[in-house]
C-alpha positions as CSV (number, residue, x, y, z in Angstrom):
1,M,-30.0,-87.1,-42.9
2,R,-32.5,-86.1,-45.6
3,L,-34.9,-83.2,-45.5
4,E,-37.5,-82.3,-48.1
5,M,-39.6,-79.2,-48.1
6,T,-42.2,-77.9,-50.5
7,G,-43.7,-74.4,-50.4
8,K,-46.9,-73.6,-52.2
9,V,-50.1,-71.5,-52.3
10,Y,-52.9,-73.8,-51.2
11,A,-56.0,-74.3,-53.2
12,E,-59.5,-74.2,-51.5
13,G,-59.7,-77.1,-49.1
14,E,-56.0,-77.9,-49.0
15,T,-54.0,-77.5,-45.7
16,D,-50.4,-77.6,-44.6
17,S,-48.9,-80.7,-42.9
18,N,-45.7,-82.1,-41.6
19,A,-44.6,-85.7,-41.9
20,W,-41.5,-86.9,-39.9
21,E,-39.9,-90.3,-40.0
22,V,-36.9,-91.0,-37.7
23,R,-35.3,-94.2,-38.7
24,A,-33.8,-95.7,-35.6
25,E,-34.7,-98.5,-33.2
26,P,-37.6,-98.2,-33.1
27,T,-38.6,-96.1,-36.2
28,V,-40.9,-93.2,-35.3
29,R,-43.4,-91.7,-37.7
30,I,-45.2,-88.4,-36.8
31,L,-47.8,-86.7,-39.0
32,S,-49.3,-83.3,-38.2
33,D,-52.2,-82.3,-40.4
34,N,-54.1,-79.0,-40.8
35,L,-51.3,-76.9,-39.3
36,A,-51.9,-73.1,-38.7
37,T,-48.5,-72.2,-40.2
38,H,-49.6,-68.6,-40.9
39,Y,-49.6,-68.0,-37.1
40,T,-46.1,-69.4,-36.5
41,T,-44.8,-67.6,-39.5
42,C,-46.2,-64.3,-38.3
43,G,-45.0,-65.0,-34.7
44,T,-41.5,-65.6,-35.8
45,L,-41.4,-62.4,-37.8
46,V,-42.8,-60.3,-35.0
47,N,-40.3,-61.8,-32.5
48,R,-37.4,-60.8,-34.8
49,I,-38.3,-57.1,-34.7
50,P,-36.1,-56.3,-31.6
51,Q,-33.1,-58.1,-33.2
52,L,-33.6,-56.2,-36.5
53,L,-33.7,-52.9,-34.7
54,L,-30.4,-53.7,-33.0
55,A,-28.7,-55.0,-36.1
56,E,-26.1,-53.0,-38.1
57,P,-27.6,-51.2,-41.1
58,G,-27.6,-52.9,-44.5
59,Y,-28.8,-56.2,-45.9
60,R,-28.6,-59.0,-43.4
61,T,-29.2,-62.7,-43.9
62,I,-30.9,-64.8,-41.2
63,D,-27.6,-66.6,-40.3
64,T,-26.1,-63.2,-39.1
65,L,-28.8,-62.7,-36.5
66,P,-29.1,-64.4,-33.1
67,Q,-31.4,-67.4,-32.8
68,V,-35.0,-66.3,-32.7
69,Q,-36.6,-66.3,-29.2
70,Y,-40.0,-65.8,-27.8
71,Q,-40.6,-62.2,-26.8
72,H,-43.0,-61.8,-23.9
73,A,-45.3,-58.8,-23.4
74,Y,-44.5,-56.4,-20.7
75,D,-47.1,-54.9,-18.4
76,N,-47.0,-51.2,-18.4
């Protein structure tokens, strides 16, 4: 398995994309252009807040926290 990832600040007119190739029988290629990654990044951070509040004090790396999960809104 090989994974490549590049992070950058986009110039005017550039957008984020994902390209996947699964080499199997048959080979599958998927390209997702013009992704709104800023929404998914913010959503992931917001959904981590309850876990961070329950974590032990001190510096924590992501591997010491539970898997991130969707947090639904409660009606009050």
